[in-house]
Structures are given as structure tokens and as C-alpha cells.
C-alpha positions in Angstrom: 0.0 0.0 0.0 1.3 3.4 -0.9 1.9 6.0 1.8 0.5 9.5 1.6 3.8 11.0 0.2 4.0 8.2 -2.4 0.4 8.7 -3.4 1.1 12.4 -4.0 4.2 11.6 -6.0 2.1 9.2 -8.1 -0.3 12.0 -8.9 2.6 14.2 -10.0 4.1 11.4 -12.1 0.9 10.9 -14.0 0.7 14.6 -14.7 4.3 14.7 -15.8 3.8 11.7 -18.1 0.8 13.4 -19.8 2.9 16.6 -20.2 6.0 15.0 -21.7 6.8 18.1 -23.8 7.5 20.0 -20.6 10.3 19.8 -18.1 8.8 18.6 -14.8 10.4 21.6 -13.1 8.2 23.9 -15.3 5.0 22.3 -14.1 3.6 23.9 -10.9 0.3 24.0 -9.1 -0.4 27.2 -10.9 0.1 25.7 -14.3 -3.1 25.7 -16.4 -3.8 22.4 -18.2 -5.1 23.9 -21.4 -3.3 27.2 -21.7 0.1 26.5 -20.1 0.5 22.8 -20.6 -1.2 22.8 -24.0 -3.4 19.8 -23.2 -6.2 18.9 -25.4 -9.5 18.0 -23.7 -8.9 14.3 -24.8 -5.5 14.3 -23.1 -6.9 15.9 -20.0 -9.8 13.4 -19.7 -7.4 10.5 -20.4 -5.1 11.7 -17.6 -8.0 12.1 -15.2 -9.2 8.6 -16.0 -5.8 7.2 -15.3 -5.8 9.0 -11.9 -9.3 7.7 -11.1 -8.2 4.2 -11.9 -5.0 4.5 -9.9 -6.7 5.7 -6.8 -10.1 4.0 -7.1 -11.9 7.3 -7.0 -14.6 8.9 -9.1 -14.4 12.6 -10.2 -17.7 14.0 -11.4 -18.0 15.8 -14.7 -18.9 19.0 -12.9 -15.7 18.7 -10.8 -13.6 18.1 -13.9 -15.0 21.3 -15.5 -13.7 23.3 -12.5 -10.1 22.0 -12.9 -8.3 24.9 -14.5 -4.9 24.5 -12.8 -2.8 21.5 -11.6 -3.5 22.7 -8.1 -7.2 22.6 -8.6 -6.9 19.0 -9.6 -4.5 18.0 -6.8 -6.8 19.5 -4.2 -9.8 17.5 -5.3 -7.9 14.3 -6.0 -6.2 14.5 -2.6 -9.5 15.0 -0.8 -11.2 12.1 -2.6 -8.2 9.8 -2.2 -7.8 10.7 1.5 -4.4 12.3 1.2 
């Protein structure tokens, strides 16, 4: 079983993998998925599906629409995954 720090690291690794055109050091909680990281909506939903499967959580469509920045996503994922 992953510990809290390892779970958080896993979230970041999934985000980094989906943003492979960017240096991980460039990606911050303030980075916007669409504008700064140039993610298409398909890439974004694919990444969120991977996170849902990894942590056994469900993120509603309404919640997904509120994810503008990496930090927005991390807050909700952390809450749902009990981090």
C-alpha cells in the first residue's frame, strides 16, 4: 500500500507523463492544463481517467470542469483519495 507521500508523488508522475513536452520543473500547481501545458481535452480526460483508476476514485464531470490548474486537480484528488 502506498503511503501518503508516495500517493502524492504518483499524482505528479501521472501529470508529468501526460505533459511530456514540458520539463517537470516547469509544471507547478499554478500551471493551467489547457493554456500553459497545451493539453487537449482528450489528453486531460485521459489523464483524469488514469488518476481515477490508480486511486479508485470517481471525479464528477462537474468537478472536472472546475479543474483549471494543476493545483485545482490536486486538491480534489487529494480530498477524494484521503491524502
